[in-house]
C-alpha positions in Angstrom: -102.8 32.6 28.8 -101.6 30.6 31.8 -99.8 32.4 34.6 -96.6 30.6 33.8 -95.9 29.0 30.4 -92.6 27.4 29.6 -91.4 27.6 26.0 -88.6 25.7 24.5 -87.2 27.9 21.7 -84.8 26.3 19.1 -83.0 27.2 15.9 -80.3 26.2 13.4 -78.3 23.7 15.5 -79.4 20.3 16.6 -78.7 19.9 20.3 -77.8 16.3 21.2 -79.1 17.0 24.7 -82.5 17.4 23.2 -82.3 14.7 20.6 -82.5 12.0 23.2 -84.8 10.9 26.0 -83.1 13.6 28.1 -85.4 16.1 26.5 -88.1 14.8 28.9 -86.3 16.7 31.7 -87.6 19.9 30.1 -91.1 20.4 31.4 -92.3 22.7 28.7 -95.7 23.6 27.4 -94.7 24.7 23.9 -91.9 24.4 21.4 -91.1 27.2 18.9 -88.6 26.5 16.1 -87.0 29.4 14.3 -85.7 27.6 11.2 -82.9 25.6 9.6 -83.5 22.4 11.6 -84.0 18.9 10.2 -87.7 17.9 10.0 -86.9 14.6 11.8 -85.5 16.6 14.7 -88.7 18.6 15.0 -90.9 15.5 14.7 -88.8 13.8 17.4 -89.4 16.7 19.8 -93.1 17.0 19.1 -93.5 13.3 19.7 -91.4 13.0 22.8 -92.7 16.2 24.5 -96.3 15.8 23.4 -96.8 19.6 23.3 -97.6 21.9 20.4 -94.7 22.8 18.1 -94.8 25.8 15.9 -92.1 26.7 13.4 -91.0 29.0 10.6 -88.6 27.9 7.8 -85.1 29.1 7.5 -83.1 29.8 4.3 -81.7 26.2 4.3 -85.1 24.6 4.6 -87.1 23.5 1.5 -89.8 25.7 0.0 -93.0 25.0 1.9 -95.2 27.2 -0.2 -97.8 25.3 -2.3 -97.1 25.4 -6.0 -99.1 27.7 -8.3 -101.9 25.6 -9.6 -101.9 27.6 -12.8 -98.2 27.0 -13.5 -97.6 25.7 -17.1 -95.8 22.7 -15.7 -99.1 21.5 -14.2 -100.5 20.9 -17.7 -97.6 18.5 -18.5 -97.8 16.8 -15.1 -101.4 15.8 -14.4 -102.6 16.2 -10.8 -99.3 18.0 -9.8 -101.5 20.6 -8.0 -102.4 18.0 -5.4 -99.1 18.9 -3.7 -98.4 15.5 -2.0 -94.7 15.7 -1.8 -93.7 15.1 1.8 -90.9 17.6 1.9 -93.2 20.4 1.0 -95.6 19.6 3.8 -93.0 20.2 6.5 -92.5 18.3 9.7 -95.4 16.1 10.6 -97.4 17.1 13.7 -96.0 20.6 13.7 -97.6 23.9 12.8 -96.2 26.2 10.1 -96.5 29.8 11.5 -94.9 31.5 8.4 -97.1 34.4 7.7 -99.7 33.6 10.3 -100.9 34.5 13.8 -102.0 31.4 15.8 -102.6 30.4 19.3 -100.7 27.4 20.6 -100.8 26.2 24.3 -102.6 29.5 25.2 -99.8 31.6 23.7 -100.4 33.9 20.7 -97.6 33.6 18.2 -96.9 35.4 14.9 -94.3 34.1 12.5 -92.2 35.1 9.4 -89.6 32.7 8.0 -86.7 33.3 5.7 -83.5 35.4 5.4 -82.3 38.2 3.3 -81.6 37.2 -0.3 -78.0 36.4 -0.8 -78.0 33.4 -3.2 -80.4 31.3 -5.3 -82.7 29.2 -3.3 -86.0 29.2 -1.4 -87.0 31.2 1.7 -84.8 34.2 0.8 -86.3 37.7 0.3 -85.3 41.2 -0.6 -86.1 43.9 2.0 -89.0 45.0 -0.2 -90.4 41.4 -0.4 -90.1 41.0 3.4 -91.8 44.4 3.9 -94.7 43.1 1.9 -94.8 39.9 3.9 -94.7 41.8 7.2 -97.5 44.0 6.0 -99.7 41.0 5.2 -98.9 39.5 8.7 -99.9 42.8 10.3 -103.2 42.9 8.4 -104.0 39.4 9.7 -103.2 40.5 13.2 -105.4 43.6 12.8 -108.3 41.4 11.7 -108.1 39.2 14.7 -107.7 42.3 17.0 -111.0 43.6 15.6 -112.6 40.6 17.1 -111.3 41.6 20.6 -108.5 39.1 20.5 -105.5 39.8 22.8 -102.3 41.1 21.3 -99.5 38.7 20.1 -97.2 37.4 22.9 -94.3 36.2 20.7 -93.1 37.0 17.2 -90.8 34.3 15.8 -88.6 34.8 12.7 -85.6 33.1 11.2 -83.6 36.3 10.6 -83.1 39.1 13.2 -84.1 42.7 12.9 -81.6 44.9 11.1 -78.9 46.1 13.5 -80.2 44.0 16.4 -77.9 41.0 16.7 -77.5 40.5 13.0 -74.2 40.0 11.1 -71.9 42.3 9.1 -72.0 40.0 6.1 -74.7 40.0 3.5 -76.0 36.5 4.3 -76.7 37.4 7.9 -78.0 40.9 7.6 -81.3 41.4 9.4 -84.5 43.0 8.0 -85.3 46.7 8.7 -89.0 46.0 8.2 -89.1 43.9 11.4 -88.7 47.1 13.4 -92.0 48.5 12.2 -93.6 45.1 12.8 -92.4 45.0 16.4 -93.6 48.6 17.0 -97.1 47.9 15.6 -97.6 44.4 17.1 -95.8 44.9 20.4 -94.9 41.3 21.2 -93.4 40.6 24.6 -90.7 38.4 22.9 -89.1 38.4 19.5 -87.3 35.1 18.9 -84.9 34.4 15.9 -82.1 32.2 14.8 -79.8 32.5 11.7 -76.8 34.1 13.4 -74.6 31.4 14.9 -72.9 32.3 18.2 -70.0 29.8 17.7 -69.7 29.2 21.5 -70.1 32.9 22.5 -72.9 34.0 24.7 -75.5 36.0 22.7 -76.8 38.8 24.8 -80.5 39.6 25.0 -81.5 42.8 23.3 -84.4 45.2 23.6 -86.5 46.9 21.0 -89.0 49.2 22.7 -90.8 46.9 25.2 -89.9 43.7 23.2 -87.2 41.4 24.4 -85.2 40.1 21.4 -83.5 36.7 21.8 -81.2 34.7 19.5 -82.3 31.1 20.2 -79.7 29.2 18.1 -79.3 25.8 19.8 -82.0 26.2 22.5 -83.4 28.5 25.2 -86.2 27.9 27.7 -88.3 31.0 28.2 -91.0 31.6 30.8 -94.0 33.7 30.1 
């Protein structure tokens, strides 16, 4: 990874200062989006900045998982498994990091989207479901580490870890399973959204050696 990489991290709230040509003032190498942002906004940023943009979906985003090809509905809707609905493909020119470990702009990033389940809708999970998703992500990371790949630099999620900047209400509760993921993957940064500051300054927190940041709105981070 480069000696100095500038990352624009965003989540949840469209910032008018970024949704204009003024965004070009930010000389960044990478954009990371932590969910609940309009796809048009992400497409604007990746086009204007001309740098990689990785994202995870939030609980207000559409379901980006491909449909089950064996679903009975497929037999009444020929070719439904081709999955060519634009909304399900996500923002154009951007990289979906949900459940994956990928390298963008020389930075190794792992991602897990979604929030705790509190209502009907996509991208919501029970603690047990998220624990399973976190385990699968960890397995993918272990496979790449067996190939002598360096450890993950940044873990991005939509929801925070439980008890680390999360909310008191059910909808904004964090995931306990993220603590084990942080301990085992050891990222330098854990970036999340979901919890709105409503004008208040959200302090940076620490879990072990990992810096935990709420990036609702936007933050520029230097690695």
